[in-house]
N, C-alpha and C positions, 0 to 999 in steps of 0.2 A: 526163564526163557523170554518173558515179556520184555525185559530190558534189552535183550538182543534185537528184538524186532524194532524197538524204539531207536536203537543205534542204526539199524539198517535203513530207517526212513529219514535219518538226519540229512542225507545228501539232498533230499527234496528241498529242504529249507535253504540249502547252500547252493542251489542250482545257479543262481545269478552270479555267485562268486566264481564258479568253475570256469566260466568263459569271460570274466570281466578283466580284460587286459588292455593296457595302452602301451604305446611304443614311442620312442624318440630316436632320432638319428642326428647326432651332433658332429659338426665338422669344424674343429678349431683351426684357423688359418691366421697366423700372426696374432694380432690383437683382437680379432673378431671370431665369434662363434656363430656359424649358421646352423639352424636346427629345423627339423620337421618333426612335429608331434602328431601322432595318429590316434584317433579315438573311435570307439564304436558309438554310433548315434544313440543306441539304447542307454549307454552309460551317461552321455551328455544330457539326455532328456530327463534323467533322474534329478538333475541339478538346475535345469533351465528350460525355457520354452524354445523349441527349435523346430519350427514348422517346415521350412524348406531348406535343406542342406545346400541347395544351389545358391542361396542368398543368405548365408549365416550372419548373425549379429556379431561382427568382429569385436566391438568394444566389450560386450558381455563375455565373449569367449576369452578375451585377453584378461579380464578381471578374474575369471573362473580358473583358468589353467596356466596362463603364461606368467602373470605377475607372481603367483606362488611358486613358479618353477625358477628357483634361485640358483644362479651360476656364480662361482667365484674362481678367480685365477690367483694362485699363490695366496689365498686367504682374503683377497680383496674382491668386493662385489663387482660383477659386470652389469652394464646398464642395458635393459631392453630397448631396442631401437624402434622408431616409428616404421610403419609400412608393413604391418602384419598382413599376410594373405591367407585366406581360408578357401578350401575347395573340397568337393566330394572326393572321398577315397573309396572307390568301389561302390557297391550298391548299398552298403550299410555302415559306412564310415565317413569320417571327416578328417582332413589333414590341415594343420596349421604350419605355415612357413614363417619363421621369425629370425631375427639377428640380435646378438648381444655384443656390445663393445666393452672390451676389458682394458684395464689400465696398463697392461704390459703383455708381451708375447705369452701365449698360453702353452706352457710346458706341462702343467698339471692342472686338472680341472676338478672342482668339487661341485656337486649338484645336490640340491635339496628339492625333492618332488613334493611340494607343499600341498598340492591338490589331493593327495592321497587321503588327507584328513576328511575330505568331503565325500569321496567315493565309497562304495560298499566296502565293508571290512576285509573281504577277501580279494580286493582288487590288487593286481600286480602291474608294475610298470617295468618294461624291458627297454634298456637303452643300449644303443650302439654308438661308440665314440671313435671316430676315425681321424686320428692325427695325421695320417698319411695312408696311401693305399696298402702298405705293408705293416702299418701300425694301428691295429684295430683292437679296442677293448669292448667288452660286453658287461653290463651290470644289470642287476635286478633290484628294484626297490619296492617295499611294501609299507603298510601303515606303521608297523612296529619298527621298521628300519628304513625311513624315507630318504636317507642320504647315502651318497656314494662318492668315491673319488676315482680318478683315472689319470695315469701318467703316460708319457710318450713311450716308455718301454715296459713290457711285461714279460716275465719268464714263461717258457713253455709249460713248466710244471704248474705254475699258478693258473694258467688258462685251462689246463686239463682238469684241475680240481674244481674250478669255477663251473665248468660245463657239467662235470659229474654231479655236483650238488644241484644244479639246475634240473638235471634229469631225474634225480631222486625226488626233488620237490614236486616235479610235474606229475609223477606217478602217484605220489601220496595225496596230492590235492586234486587229482583227476578222478572224481568220485565215480564217473561212468566206467572208467577202466577197472577200478577196484570192484565195482558191482559185477562186471563181466567175469573177472577172475573168480570171485566168490561163487557165481552161478555155475562156472565150469566145475568147481570142486564139490558141489552139493550132492552129487550122486555117489560120491566116494570113489572106490576103485583101489586096485593094488598100487604099490609104489611105482611099478613099471608103467602102468597105465597113466598115472598122474604125471610122471616125468615126460612121457610121450606127449600128453596134452599141453603141458606148459612149454615144452621145447618147441612144439609146432607153432604155438602162439608167438614165442620169441623169434623164431626164424622168420615167420611171416611179417611181423611188424618191423623187423630190422630191414627187410627188403624194401618195403614201401617207405619207411622212414628215410632211407638213403635216396631212393628215387625222387621223393618229394623235396627233401632238403637240397639236393643237387639240381632241382628244377628240371628233371627229366620228365617226370609225370606230376602234374600239379592240379588235381581235381579241386573244384571250389569247395570251401568250407560249408556252404549251404547245402551241398549234397552229402558230404562226409559226415557231418555232425548228426543228421537224422539217421544215417545208416549205422552209426555207432550205437545210437539209442535202440534201433531196430534189432541189432545183434544181441543186446542185453535182454530185450523182451523175448526174442526167439529162444535163447538158451533157457530162460525161465520156463517158457511154455513147453519146450522139449522135455525139461525135467519133469514137469507135471504129467505130460503124456506118458513118459516112460514109467513113472512111478505108478500111475493108474493102471497101466497094462502089465505091470510086473516085469518090464523088459529093460531094467536099468543096466544089466550086464551087456545086453545087445547095444544099447545106446553108447556105452563106454567104449565099445570096440571101434566105433567110427568117430568118436568125439574128437580125436586128434585132427581129423580132416575138417570138422566144423571149426575147431580152434584155429587151424591154419587159415581157413577162408576168411573168418572174421578178423584174424590178426592182421591180414593185409589192409583191411579198412582202418583198424585202430592205428596202424603205423602212419597213415596219412594224418590222423589227428595229432599224434606225437610230433610230427614234422612241422606243424603250423608254428609252434613257438620258435623253433630253430630257424625256420625259413624267414620269419619276420625280422630277424636280426640282420639279414642281408650281409652276411660275411663274404669277404673275397674267397675265391675257390680254394686257395692254399690254406687259409685259416678254417674254412668250412669243413674240410676233410678231417682235420684233427678234432674240431668241435663236435662233428658228427659222431666220431668214435667214442669220445668221452661222454657225450650226452646220452648215447645209446647204452653205454656201460652203466651210467647212473640210473637210467630207466630199469635196466636189468637188476641192479642192486636193490632198488626199491621194490621191484616185483618179487624177487626172492624173499625179501623180508615179509611182504604181505602173505605169500604162500606159506612160509614157515610158521608165521603167527596164526594163520587161519586153519591150517590142517589139524592141529591138536584140538582146537576149539570145536571145529565142525565134526571131528571124529567123536568127540564126547557128546555133542548135542544130537547127533544122528541116532543115538540110542533111544531117544524119545520118538515114538511111532509117527507123530504128526509133524515133527520138526521139518524134515526135508520138503514135504509138500507145502507147508506154510511159508518156509523161507524162499522156496522157488516161486511161489505166488508173489511174494514181496519183490523179488528180483524182476519178475515179469511186469509187475505194476510200476516199478520205478522206470523200467525201460519204456513202457507205454506213456507215462507222464512226460518223460524227456522227449520222446518222439513227437508227441503232440506239440509240446512247447517249441521245439526246434523247427517243426514244419511251419508253425505260426510265425516265428521270427524270420524264417526264410522268405516269407511272403509279406 
């Protein structure tokens, strides 16, 4: 059982990785590629001194992230052009605007995101490549796979699988969402009760994922991320309260409503990745469906893997209270951390 608790606390060490994401928007036009790269200030400050984002050190930023960001057209390197512009991107970000000149018209583009070697191991880079308004590709790069390619035409099935895999990856690396799901399952319950709880969570986050990705409702991340952490802490504390009072069955009867309410919040968190890709509305609808399906596939895998293990461990009298305390503790740590980052 000790090993289980060690695994449960591993997300604390990985907290910085969970939200460590950078973005790029590439627009090939003829022989030139215009780009905007977006970074969180917290990530940049792990690599350099950055006191005032309103007056960023452009030469240092160029060396850190633009020179290692290598573009090739048809296998031949493109040249970074002078005139890089840097400006604040929201309250906690920085945007770099740059241009690359290529030796020929860009019909296919290969990119190596070299700065991933410097950023934390869990850092992900999401890229949107717009050859034309109706020809948009999306890619994901990480330290173990820092390069990607994009061509002018992509099949619908390829885009579907790409977004599905992005959704699966997001739920598996979203430690806070996993902790919330585990917390919901710790009280046990019948198959019918558990299906009701998980279905409520699925329906709720699908609603807000769509609303946020389509930019109908877009609450700021600095409000949503602490709320997600608070939901994890709350479900852990409710477990402890129900177990202490011997009212687990009573708690299970209304848990679907709790799952639905907090699922609405988690959906806004899921949408952040998809919305940052800035897809055109036609591509966004298809991407939204496949991304959400990927999230559901990952969620089902987590539930199916966790249920037998939790069912076995619950036979130990102290397991459920101790595990619930761990979930509440993780939620509390994340809540404090995110509130501090928000300010």
